[in-house]
N, C-alpha and C positions, 0 to 999 in steps of 0.2 A: 504494500500500500504506500502510495506516494505521500510524503508529508512536506509541507512548505512552512518554514519558520521565519517569521519576520522579526527584525530587531533594529535598535538604533534610534527609536523615536524619543521624544522628550519635549521639554518646554524651551522655546526659543523666542527671542524678541523680534518684532517686525524688522525686516531688512537683514536678518541673520541667515545662517546656513546650517544645514543638517544633511547627513548622509545616512540613509537607511539601507538595510541589507535583507536579503531573502536567501536562505539556504535550503536546497532541496535534498531529500533523503536518498535520491537516486541520480545517477548520471544520465539516465535516459532522456531527461528533460532537455538535454543539451541540443537535441535536434528540433525542439519546438520553439515557436515564438513565445516569449514570455512577456507578461505585462504587469504593470502596477495599476492599482485601482484605489479609490478612497471613498469613505462614507462619512459625511459630516452629520452632526446631530439633526435628526428630523428630515434628512434627505436620503434619496436613493444612492446606492453605490454607483460610482461613475468611473469611467476609464480615465487614466492619467497619461500613461506612456506604454509603448511596447518596443521590443527589440527582437529581430529575427535571429535565427541561428547564425546567419552570416553577418550580423551586426547592423542591419538596416533599422533605423529608428523612426518612430512616429509619436507625436505628442498632441494632447488636447490643447485647444487654443488658449485655455486659461493658464497653462504652465509653459507654453512655448517660449524659449529664450531664457527661462529661469531654471528649469529642471533638466537634468541629463540622466538618461538611463544607460547602464552598461552591464556587461556580464563577463564572468570569468568561468568558463566551462570546466577548467581544471579543478575549480573549487566548488562547482555546482552552485554558484552564487550569482544573484542578480542584485545590482545596486541602483539606488536612485539618489543622485546628488541634487539637493534642493537649495537654491540660492535666492536671494531677495524675497524671502518668505513674507507672506501677507497674512493677516488674521483670517482671511477667507480660505487659507490653505489648511486650517485646523480641521483634522479628521483622523479617523483610523485608516491607516494605509495597509493594503493587502497586496500580495503578489499571487499570480495564477498564470496558467497558460493563456494564450490569446487565440481564439475567444475562450473565456473562462469555463471551467468545468466545476460543477457544484461540489463534487467530492474533493476538490483540491483546496477549497477555502480554508485558511488557517485562522489564527486568533488575531492577526494583524498587529500593528504597532501604532501607538497613539502619538500623533504630532500635534502640539499645541503652540500656536503663534500668538503671543500676548505680551504686552508690556507690564 
């Protein structure tokens, strides 16, 4: 059974930066497009960014130019570097394949942007 474990969230001031990570329990996900998603309080989960097995990236308009997704297949890890953070980026961040599979959702990592 595949497990995805997110980490690295925390409290950061507006304009700050944070890098979150997602470690997969298996190397088989290296052939898949991986994605980051987020869910803010009272809102539906939404797409943030994705990266193909070959490194092609795509971003939601709300984060374009501020967030960078990357992956290290040797470590079964996907990263999301978040810069110029805004209060509206506050959410629980999840990783999953793209498009997402229900059985792969993990616990996520909380990112709070506040002064």
